[in-house]
N, C-alpha and C positions, 0 to 999 in steps of 0.2 A: 681542646680540639685543634689539630694541626690543619694547615691549609688544604692538604689533600682530602682529609675527612670532611672539611667544610664544603669542598667542591662536590664530593660524591653525595652528600646528604642534602645540601641546601638549594641549589638552583638547577639541578638536572631533573627532567621529567622522564620517567620510565616509559618504555615503548608501549607497554600494556595500558598505561594511563591515557594514551592518545587515541585509543580505539573507541569508536562510537558504539553506543548501546542500541538496543532494538528500536528505540524511538529516534535514532539519529542524533542523540545528545552525547556530549562528552562527560566523563565522570564528574560528579559534583565536588569532588575534592580539589579540583583546580578551577577556580572561578573566573569567568569572563566579566561578570558584573560585580562591581565593588559593593553594591548594596547587599548582595547575597553574602559576600565574603565577610563584611563587617557584622551582619546579622548573626552569622554562624561563628564569629570569632576567629576566622581563618585569615589573619593578617599579622604581619610582623610589627614589632615595636619600632623598627627603623625602616627607612626607605633603602632601596638597593639599585645600584647602577651596574649593568652588565655591558662590557665593551668587548665586541667581537672583532678581531682583526682579520679582515677578509683579504687574502692575498693569492688564492688559488681558485680555479673554476669550481672545484668540488666543494669549496666552502659555501658556495651559493645554495647548495642543497641542504644546509643546516636548517632544521625545523625549530621554530621558536614559538612559544606561547606568549602573546602580547596581551596583557590584561587591558581593560577599558580605561584604566587611569594612567597607563604607561605612556611616556613621550618617546617617540622613535626619532633618532637623528643620525645624520652622517656628519662626523666631526670635521672632516677635511674641507667640506664646502659649506659648513654651517647651515645645512638644510634640516629643518625640523618639522615634524608633524605632531600636533598636539594629541592629547588624550581623545579617545573616541570609542569605537566598537572594539571589543576583544577579538583576537584572531589567533588561530593555530595555522601556521603557514610556513613555507620555506622562505629563505631570504630573497631568492630570485623573484618569487611572486610578489613579495612586499615591495621590492625595488620597481618592478614593472608597474604596479599600481601607483607608486609615487610618481613615476615618469609620466603615466597617463594623466594624472591630475596636474602635473607641471605643464603639459602640453595644452590642456584646457585653459589654464590661467594665462599661458603665454599668448594664446590666440586673441586675448583682449588688448594686447599692446602691439604697437608697431615695433619692428626690430630696430628702428632708428632712435627709439626713446631709451631713456636710462633703464626703465623697468624692463622693456623688451630685450635689451642687450643682456641684462642680468639673467633673465629666463633662458636665453640661448646658451649662456655659459653653463648654467645648471644642467640643461638638457644634454650638452656635450659631455659633461662629467658623468651624468647618469648612464650615458651610452658606454663610456669607458668602464664604469663599474660593472655593468651588465656583461660586458665582453671580457672582463678580467684583464683589462689592459693596464690598470693601475690599482695598487692596494688601497684599501680604505677601512675606516673604523666605524662600525655600526653600534650605536649605543641605545640600550633600553633602560630608561630611567623610570623606575616604578616606585612611587612613595609607599605602596603597601607590600612590596617585595613579592608580588604575585605573578611575575613574568618568569618564564623558564626556558631552558634549552632542552630539546628532546635528545636524550642519550642515544648514541649510536649513529647520529646523523652528522655530528660535528667534525668527525675525522680528527686531524691534528690541529684544528683551529685554536688559536690562542685566545683565552677569555680572561679578562681582568675584572675582578669583582671588588666593589667598594660599597660601604654602608654609610648612611648619614641620618642625622636626626631630622625628622619632619619639622618644618617651621609652623608657626601659628596659622598662617593662611592655608597651608595644605591641610592641617587638621580640621580647620573650619570647613573647607570645601568637601572634605571626606566625612564630615559629620562625626568626628571623633571627640569633639570637645564636650565636656560634661555640662549640661544645662544648669544655669544658675536660677535657683528658685527665687520667688518674690521675697521670701523671708531672708535669704542670704544677701539679697541685693538691697534690702531696706536700710536706710539711715535715718536716725531721729533728726528733726528739723535743724537743731543747733549744730549737730555733727555734719549734716549735709551742707550747711552754710560755710562751715570751716573747711570742708573738703573742697567746695567751690573756690573759696578764697586761695587755698593752696594751689589748685590747678591754675588759677589766674596769675598767681605769683610766678609760677614756673613757665607760663606761656609767653612766647615771643609775640604772637599775634593770635587774635581770637576771631574765628570765622563762624558764620551761621549759614544754615541750609534751609531753604524754603521750597515749596512746590512751584512748578511752572505757572500755576494759576494765579500766583501773586501779582503777575503782570497783566492779568485779564482786565482789571478795572482801569488800567492805563490805556486800553485799546489794543494790546498785543495779544492775539488769540492763542490759547493753549491748544495742544494737540487733541485733547478730549473736550473740545468745545461743544456745548449743548445748544447754544444760541445759533440757529440756522442762518440768521441774517449776517452773523459775524463769522460763520464757519469757513474760514480761509482755507484750512488744510483739507477739507473735503474735496476741494477742486484738484488736489494733487495727490495721487495715490502714493502710499509709502514706498512701493517698489521702484517708483520713478526717481527716488532720491538716493539710490545706491551708486557706488563708484562704478560698478560693472555696467549699469545702465547708462551712466554719464559717458563712459568711454566707448560704448558700442556704436554710436552714430552721431552725426552732427545734429540731426533733428532732435535727439534726446538732450544734447547739450543746450540747444536753443530753448527747449522746454524748461530745462533746469534754471537757466539764467533769467528767463521770464518770471518764474516763480520767485527767485531771489530779488529781482528788481521790485516786484509788487510788494514783497514782504518788507523791503527796505523803506518803501514809501510809508508803510504802516508804522514802522518803528520811528521814523522821523517825526511823525505827528503825535507820538505818545507823550503823555505827561505823567509826572509822579502821582501816585495815589496814596491814601493814608497808610496802607500796609507797608509800602515801600519806604515811605518817609519814616515810619516808626522803626522799621528794621534797621535803616541806616543810622537813625538816632541811637538806637539801643546798642548797636555794634560799636559806634564811635565812643559812647559812654563806657561800654565794657572794656574796650582797649585802654581808655583813659584810666579806669579804676585799676586795671592790671598793671599799668605803668607806675601808679602810686604804690601799689603793693610790693613792687620789685625794688622800690627805693628804700 
């Protein structure tokens, strides 16, 4: 298949496929929801990047179908919006919505701060893009190749198409990995010990993970504390610990630092408990054994 045939068949959405049915829904052959696409087997073996080079006012009228797993970005200013709700929209509307979200975020920062100045630069560039004052490149990166351009709305716009292999993390997040059964995952005891020894031999460092509750016996309260007398976190609602809340007013910043000060006093008085002592002992010994295996 040559490049022209690939273009016509692969990433263009026909006009009739963009029309709503009697229920106000779009045809099920083009999925907004990746769960539906995967359940029906409507996804590609590779991911696809569509790069649209916008250099004329009429290019902003190009209609694109952005699936809910596609990442939308403007390459020239390194502005990126992660995956979210699927959309069928023209480029101008997408840019206006991005600009509105930028203004909301910018309102949280003073223009004299580093973050505030950065937002002002981005807003200026968005205005230039919307007014077609400077060319830019809009990229749709879709790991399922389920984002399209509506044929007949793109005019003479230049579109670059590239394909890539999804990595393990993407396949995991999209639930495309084949589950491993208990039988496939089972190792006889002797083989399991040899496998562990091999892993230790190759490891530079061995780390361990525990729950936050391991510090509870030392007097450091966990978030899900059930002892009301020690329930430190119930005094401070989770929403008060967000960055947006911290930046919104001086009163909230005082509130936050009061919480940090009180928590620091609790941590200062904490003593090791048996679980922490054993964890530390076990990890130290494990790293020691690993060093012996490597020699």
